[in-house]
C-alpha positions in Angstrom: -1.2 -46.0 -70.3 -2.3 -44.9 -66.9 -6.5 -44.2 -66.9 -8.1 -41.7 -65.2 -11.9 -41.6 -64.8 -14.9 -40.2 -62.7 -14.8 -41.9 -59.4 -18.5 -40.9 -59.1 -19.3 -42.6 -62.5 -17.4 -45.7 -61.3 -19.3 -45.9 -57.9 -22.5 -45.7 -59.6 -21.9 -48.3 -62.0 -20.2 -50.6 -59.5 -23.0 -50.2 -56.3 -26.4 -48.6 -57.9 -28.1 -48.8 -54.6 -29.0 -45.4 -53.1 -26.7 -44.4 -50.2 -23.8 -46.8 -50.9 -20.2 -46.1 -51.7 -17.0 -47.9 -51.6 -14.8 -46.6 -48.8 -12.3 -48.3 -46.6 -13.9 -49.1 -43.3 -10.8 -51.3 -42.5 -8.5 -48.4 -42.4 -8.1 -45.4 -39.9 -7.1 -42.9 -42.3 -6.7 -39.2 -42.8 -8.0 -37.1 -45.8 -5.4 -36.0 -48.2 -5.1 -32.6 -48.7 -5.3 -30.6 -52.1 -1.5 -30.1 -51.9 -0.9 -33.8 -51.1 -3.1 -34.8 -53.9 -1.0 -32.8 -56.2 2.4 -33.9 -54.9 1.1 -37.7 -55.2 0.0 -37.0 -59.0 3.4 -35.9 -60.0 5.1 -39.0 -58.0 2.8 -41.3 -59.8 3.3 -39.8 -63.2 4.9 -42.4 -65.8 8.6 -41.8 -66.5 9.8 -39.8 -69.8 13.5 -40.9 -69.2 14.5 -44.5 -69.2 18.3 -43.6 -69.0 18.0 -43.9 -65.3 16.2 -45.2 -62.3 13.5 -43.3 -61.0 13.6 -41.9 -57.4 12.8 -44.2 -54.8 12.6 -47.2 -57.5 14.8 -49.4 -55.5 12.7 -49.4 -52.3 9.3 -50.9 -53.8 8.0 -51.2 -50.2 8.6 -47.6 -49.4 10.3 -47.2 -45.8 8.7 -50.6 -45.1 11.0 -52.2 -47.8 13.6 -54.9 -46.4 17.0 -55.8 -47.2 17.4 -58.0 -50.2 19.0 -61.5 -49.0 20.4 -64.2 -50.6 18.7 -66.6 -48.6 15.3 -68.8 -48.8 14.0 -66.4 -45.9 14.2 -63.4 -48.2 10.3 -62.9 -48.0 10.1 -63.8 -44.0 11.4 -60.2 -42.7 9.1 -57.9 -41.1 8.7 -54.2 -42.2 11.8 -52.2 -42.0 9.9 -49.3 -40.5 7.8 -51.2 -37.9 8.3 -49.9 -34.4 10.1 -52.0 -31.7 7.0 -52.9 -30.1 5.4 -54.5 -32.9 8.1 -57.5 -33.4 6.8 -59.4 -30.4 3.5 -59.3 -32.1 5.2 -60.3 -35.5 6.7 -63.1 -34.1 3.7 -64.5 -31.8 1.8 -64.3 -35.6 4.7 -66.2 -37.1 4.7 -69.0 -34.7 0.7 -69.1 -35.2 1.3 -69.1 -39.1 3.7 -71.9 -38.4 1.8 -73.8 -35.8 1.0 -77.8 -37.1 -3.1 -78.3 -36.0 -4.1 -81.6 -35.0 -7.5 -83.3 -35.7 -9.6 -84.0 -32.6 -9.3 -86.2 -30.3 -5.7 -84.5 -29.8 -3.4 -84.8 -26.7 -3.7 -81.3 -26.2 -6.8 -78.9 -26.5 -4.3 -75.8 -27.8 -3.8 -77.2 -31.4 -6.9 -79.4 -31.3 -9.8 -78.6 -34.1 -8.4 -79.4 -37.6 -10.9 -80.5 -40.0 -12.8 -82.7 -40.2 -12.0 -82.0 -44.0 -8.8 -79.9 -44.7 -6.0 -79.4 -47.2 -3.3 -78.3 -45.0 -2.2 -78.6 -41.2 -0.5 -75.0 -41.2 -0.6 -71.9 -42.8 3.0 -72.2 -43.8 2.3 -75.7 -45.3 1.2 -74.1 -48.4 3.0 -70.6 -48.2 6.2 -72.3 -47.4 8.7 -69.6 -46.6 5.8 -67.0 -47.3 6.5 -67.6 -51.1 4.7 -69.0 -53.7 3.3 -72.7 -54.0 3.4 -74.6 -57.2 1.5 -77.8 -58.6 1.9 -81.4 -57.9 5.1 -82.6 -59.3 4.1 -86.0 -60.1 1.0 -88.7 -60.0 2.1 -89.5 -56.3 2.2 -85.8 -55.5 -1.5 -85.0 -55.1 -1.8 -81.5 -53.2 1.4 -79.8 -52.2 0.5 -76.1 -51.9 -2.4 -76.2 -54.7 -6.1 -77.0 -54.4 -9.2 -77.1 -56.6 -12.2 -74.5 -55.7 -15.7 -75.9 -56.5 -19.1 -74.4 -57.3 -22.0 -74.8 -59.3 -24.4 -72.6 -61.2 -27.1 -70.7 -59.3 -27.5 -69.2 -55.8 -28.4 -65.5 -54.6 -26.3 -62.6 -55.1 -25.2 -60.0 -52.3 -27.5 -57.3 -51.8 -26.7 -54.1 -53.3 -23.8 -55.6 -55.6 -24.1 -55.4 -59.4 -23.1 -57.5 -62.1 -22.7 -60.7 -59.7 -22.3 -63.9 -61.3 -24.4 -66.3 -59.3 -22.8 -69.2 -58.4 -22.9 -71.5 -55.1 -20.9 -74.3 -53.3 -21.2 -77.5 -54.6 -24.2 -79.0 -52.3 -22.0 -82.0 -51.3 -18.3 -81.2 -51.7 -18.8 -77.5 -50.7 -16.5 -74.7 -51.8 -13.3 -76.5 -52.3 -11.7 -79.7 -52.9 -10.1 -81.0 -49.7 -8.0 -84.0 -50.1 -7.2 -84.7 -46.3 -9.6 -85.9 -43.5 -9.5 -86.4 -39.7 -9.4 -89.9 -38.3 -12.7 -91.6 -39.2 -13.5 -89.3 -42.1 -13.1 -90.1 -45.8 -11.3 -87.4 -47.5 -13.6 -85.8 -50.4 -11.2 -87.0 -53.2 -8.2 -85.5 -54.8 -7.1 -83.2 -57.5 -5.6 -85.0 -60.9 -3.6 -82.8 -63.5 -2.4 -83.7 -66.7 -0.5 -81.6 -69.3 -0.4 -81.4 -72.9 2.4 -79.8 -75.0 1.7 -76.6 -76.6 4.5 -75.3 -79.0 4.7 -71.6 -79.7 6.8 -70.3 -82.4 8.5 -66.8 -82.2 8.8 -64.9 -85.6 12.9 -65.5 -85.3 12.1 -69.1 -85.3 12.6 -69.8 -81.5 10.2 -72.4 -80.3 8.7 -72.7 -76.5 6.6 -75.5 -75.7 4.1 -74.4 -73.1 2.5 -76.8 -71.1 -1.5 -77.0 -71.3 -3.1 -78.2 -67.8 -6.2 -80.2 -67.6 -7.9 -80.8 -64.1 -10.3 -83.5 -62.6 -12.0 -84.6 -59.5 -10.4 -88.0 -59.0 -11.7 -90.5 -56.2 -14.7 -88.7 -55.1 -15.5 -89.8 -51.5 -18.9 -88.9 -51.3 -20.5 -90.0 -54.8 -19.9 -88.5 -58.1 -19.8 -84.7 -58.2 -22.5 -83.0 -60.2 -22.2 -82.7 -64.1 -22.4 -78.7 -64.0 -19.4 -78.9 -61.2 -16.8 -76.0 -62.1 -13.2 -76.7 -61.0 -10.8 -73.5 -60.3 -6.8 -74.6 -59.6 -5.4 -72.4 -57.4 -1.7 -72.3 -56.3 -0.8 -70.3 -53.1 0.5 -67.0 -53.8 3.5 -65.1 -52.2 2.9 -63.2 -48.7 5.0 -60.3 -49.0 3.6 -56.6 -49.3 -0.1 -57.4 -48.3 -0.5 -54.8 -45.5 0.7 -52.2 -48.2 -1.8 -53.1 -50.7 -4.4 -53.0 -48.1 -3.8 -49.4 -47.8 -4.0 -48.1 -51.3 -7.0 -45.7 -51.1 -10.0 -47.9 -52.6 -10.7 -44.5 -54.7 -7.4 -44.7 -56.4 -8.0 -48.3 -57.5 -11.3 -47.4 -58.8 -9.5 -44.5 -60.7 -7.9 -47.2 -62.8 -11.0 -48.8 -63.8 -12.3 -48.6 -67.6 -14.9 -51.2 -67.7 -16.1 -49.7 -71.2 -12.6 -49.3 -72.4 -13.4 -45.8 -72.8 -9.8 -44.7 -74.2 -9.9 -47.6 -76.9 -6.5 -48.9 -75.6 -8.0 -52.5 -75.6 -7.8 -52.9 -71.6 -11.1 -52.6 -69.7 -10.1 -53.4 -66.1 -13.0 -53.7 -63.7 -13.4 -53.8 -59.8 -14.2 -56.6 -57.9 -16.6 -56.0 -55.2 -17.3 -58.4 -52.4 -19.4 -58.6 -49.0 -17.4 -58.0 -45.9 -18.0 -60.3 -43.1 -16.2 -58.0 -40.7 -18.1 -54.7 -41.6 -21.4 -56.1 -43.2 -21.2 -53.8 -46.2 -19.8 -54.2 -50.0 -16.1 -53.7 -50.1 -13.5 -53.3 -52.7 -12.0 -57.0 -53.5 -8.1 -56.7 -53.2 -7.2 -60.3 -52.2 -7.2 -63.8 -53.7 -6.6 -64.7 -57.4 -10.0 -63.0 -58.3 -9.8 -60.5 -55.4 -12.4 -62.4 -53.6 -11.4 -61.1 -50.2 -11.4 -57.3 -49.2 -8.7 -57.4 -46.2 -5.9 -59.4 -45.1 -8.1 -60.4 -41.9 -10.6 -61.7 -43.8 -8.4 -63.5 -46.4 -6.8 -65.1 -43.4 -10.3 -65.8 -41.8 -11.3 -67.4 -44.9 -8.0 -69.6 -45.4 -8.2 -70.9 -41.6 -12.0 -72.1 -42.6 -11.5 -73.3 -46.0 -7.8 -74.7 -45.9 -7.9 -76.1 -42.4 -11.3 -76.4 -41.1 -10.5 -74.0 -38.0 -13.4 -71.6 -36.6 -12.7 -67.8 -36.1 -14.9 -65.0 -35.2 -15.5 -64.3 -38.9 -16.2 -67.7 -39.9 -17.5 -69.7 -36.5 -18.6 -72.8 -38.1 -16.1 -75.4 -36.6 -16.9 -77.7 -39.6 -15.2 -75.5 -42.0 -16.1 -76.3 -45.5 -18.5 -79.3 -44.5 -21.9 -79.3 -46.2 -25.5 -80.5 -44.8 -25.2 -83.6 -47.2 -21.8 -84.8 -45.4 -23.4 -86.2 -42.2 -20.3 -87.7 -40.9 -18.6 -84.5 -41.0 -21.6 -82.5 -39.5 -22.3 -84.8 -36.8 -19.8 -83.4 -34.6 -18.5 -86.7 -33.1 -15.1 -85.8 -33.7 -13.7 -86.2 -30.3 -15.7 -83.3 -28.8 -17.7 -84.1 -25.5 -21.5 -84.2 -26.5 -20.7 -83.2 -30.1 -20.4 -79.5 -29.0 -17.1 -77.5 -29.7 -16.8 -75.0 -26.8 -15.3 -71.6 -28.1 -13.4 -70.8 -31.2 -10.4 -72.9 -32.3 -9.0 -69.8 -33.6 -9.9 -66.6 -31.2 -10.1 -63.2 -32.1 -6.5 -62.4 -30.7 -4.8 -65.1 -32.5 -6.6 -64.4 -35.7 -5.2 -60.7 -35.3 -1.5 -61.9 -34.6 -1.6 -63.7 -37.9 -3.3 -60.7 -39.5 -0.5 -58.5 -38.2 2.1 -60.9 -39.3 0.8 -61.4 -42.8 0.3 -57.7 -43.1 3.8 -56.7 -42.0 5.8 -59.2 -44.3 8.3 -56.8 -46.1 8.8 -56.2 -49.4 12.6 -57.0 -50.5 14.6 -54.0 -52.0 15.0 -54.1 -55.9 18.5 -55.1 -57.4 20.3 -53.4 -60.7 17.8 -50.7 -60.9 20.4 -48.6 -62.8 21.6 -51.6 -64.8 21.5 -50.7 -68.6 19.9 -53.9 -69.5 17.0 -53.6 -66.9 16.4 -50.0 -67.6 15.9 -51.2 -71.5 13.6 -54.0 -70.3 11.7 -51.3 -68.3 11.2 -49.2 -71.4 10.1 -52.2 -73.2 7.7 -53.0 -70.6 6.1 -49.7 -70.6 6.2 -49.5 -74.5 4.3 -52.4 -74.7 1.5 -51.6 -72.7 2.2 -53.9 -69.8 1.7 -51.3 -67.4 -2.1 -50.9 -68.8 -2.6 -53.8 -66.1 0.4 -54.0 -64.1 0.2 -50.1 -62.7 3.8 -49.4 -61.2 3.1 -47.5 -58.2 0.6 -46.0 -55.6 0.9 -43.8 -52.6 -0.8 -45.6 -49.6 -3.3 -44.0 -47.2 -1.9 -41.7 -44.4 -3.0 -44.1 -41.5 -3.1 -43.2 -37.8 -2.5 -46.8 -36.5 -0.4 -48.5 -38.8 3.0 -46.7 -39.4 4.6 -49.3 -41.3 2.0 -48.7 -44.1 1.2 -45.3 -43.7 1.9 -42.6 -46.5 4.4 -45.0 -48.5 5.4 -44.8 -52.1 4.9 -48.6 -53.1 5.8 -50.3 -56.5 3.6 -53.3 -56.7 3.1 -53.5 -60.2 -0.7 -54.3 -60.3 -3.8 -52.4 -60.6 -5.8 -55.1 -58.4 -8.4 -54.9 -61.1 -10.0 -57.9 -62.8 -9.0 -58.5 -66.4 -10.2 -60.7 -69.3 -7.1 -62.9 -69.7 -8.7 -64.7 -72.7 -9.6 -68.3 -73.1 -6.3 -69.9 -72.8 -6.1 -68.8 -68.8 -10.0 -69.2 -68.4 -10.8 -71.5 -65.3 -14.7 -70.8 -66.7 -15.9 -70.7 -63.2 -17.2 -67.2 -62.2 -16.5 -65.8 -58.8 -18.6 -63.0 -57.4 -18.0 -60.3 -60.0 -15.3 -61.8 -62.1 -16.3 -64.1 -64.9 -14.7 -67.6 -66.1 -11.8 -65.4 -68.1 -11.2 -62.9 -65.6 -8.2 -62.8 -62.9 -6.7 -60.1 -60.6 -3.7 -58.5 -61.9 -1.2 -60.2 -59.6 1.6 -57.7 -58.0 5.2 -58.6 -59.7 7.2 -57.1 -56.7 9.5 -60.1 -55.5 8.8 -62.2 -58.8 12.6 -62.3 -59.4 13.2 -64.0 -55.9 10.7 -67.0 -56.6 13.5 -69.5 -57.5 15.4 -68.5 -54.4 12.5 -68.4 -51.8 10.2 -71.1 -53.1 12.8 -73.6 -55.0 11.0 -73.3 -58.5 10.2 -70.5 -60.8 6.6 -71.8 -61.6 4.2 -68.9 -62.5 0.3 -68.0 -63.0 -2.8 -69.1 -61.1 -2.0 -72.7 -61.4 1.7 -72.8 -61.8 1.4 -74.0 -65.4 4.4 -71.5 -66.6 7.8 -72.7 -65.6 9.5 -69.4 -66.2 8.5 -65.9 -67.1 8.7 -66.1 -70.6 6.2 -69.0 -70.5 4.1 -66.7 -68.5 3.9 -63.9 -70.9 3.3 -66.2 -73.7 -0.1 -67.3 -71.8 -1.4 -63.9 -71.6 -4.4 -63.4 -73.9 -7.8 -61.3 -74.0 -6.9 -57.9 -72.9 -3.4 -58.7 -72.6 -2.9 -60.2 -76.3 -1.6 -56.9 -77.6 1.5 -56.8 -75.1 2.0 -60.5 -75.8 2.2 -60.4 -79.4 4.5 -57.2 -79.1 6.9 -59.3 -76.6 6.9 -62.1 -79.4 7.7 -59.7 -82.1 11.0 -58.6 -80.3 14.5 -59.4 -81.2 15.5 -62.4 -78.8 18.0 -59.8 -76.8 15.1 -57.6 -75.9 13.0 -60.0 -75.0 15.8 -60.9 -72.5 16.1 -57.3 -71.4 12.2 -57.4 -70.4 12.6 -60.5 -68.8 15.9 -59.2 -66.8 13.8 -56.2 -65.8 11.0 -58.4 -64.3 13.8 -60.6 -62.5 14.9 -57.2 -61.0 11.7 -56.5 -59.3 
């Protein structure tokens, strides 16, 4: 069920400080006319006829949708409506995304600056083929495209943001566990994951065995971590459609929130609000597994800093996530003359190119939208209430300077809100306004291409689910009702719902 509530009331609850509002300072947009708003409301209304596909449903990214290919490069195409003059910027951004950085001292200053602590040497190491990462495949495979976020209780709340759950980086190990280090440095440690079997029996007798993960900070390099240290495993998400998500009006996302479950449907999505390093004001969080970043640019800058230890205009510290307690890392004696790093390792132009590339990775067209089994699965998806979190569609802002994302009907199947997913999926680590049981609803577009692009079919924030059925069975909390409804379906209807998801 789609929810609509007073935007003014939502803003007042989210940001009580006088004179503040949640707007879109990252976008140069035109206001909607009353006529446009009425048209959009009609287009976004839920379907009543599930015997056929809706208009434009095969184009989840609107005019930016790209051709669906049978190769591993299906997520690496640029927006189909990109002007010719944008192709060079996309290719340059791709080159920087694929670039392998090196730790100082290096043979070339052009790629120097990695670390001193880091998790990857290139963006594509985690987002291989611009797809989804996965957990370690065995005890000897400790990192791949997954890492642990770290925090301890306490710390200040950003000014003007209500309901902030105060945490801070670990005073020794910082905000994430980095398992690689520059020459002469000792890595912080490694992530250790073990699994226990968790059988689930359907009413029809079918048994599915889930794997229940446990995480540990192993081999700490700078002393034992604090006993209150909180760990949160994070698999790198797929990269498609980010610019379209960024172009959704904040007001439209806020209108879906129902923090007090006023409609009584058991679903109470909440907005994440985060401070913006670029604009200096609170903004709606959209990116990251708990919506901790407000824009593609800030998400990219955060990854350069945290994952690779590279400085950018938004994170100018050349030491990345190093803390004051890590004296060897902070000393600056990493092959730089006089311990001083001159300039930024990723300058503003380079950050803008990577942002442009990330913003314009196109969403592939859907397949089999008129297939009877897919349509049956779609009807079940709606009927079970899955759209209470996985909101099917939005219309983006009319933008003055981003034709690829301007005024597009898109189908991400996400409300981009925080939802309590129950104790089974809890990481027990708050982030901003998100509790230890809350996660942002992930977009579902492209999910059926995961195996083709990434070589696996592992889902959820830590890749614990080995297929879509397991992913559904892990849903709890606000999603307990739809999950139980899925379990109660006959096997052929469960298969139809999965076929619908695989068509996205």
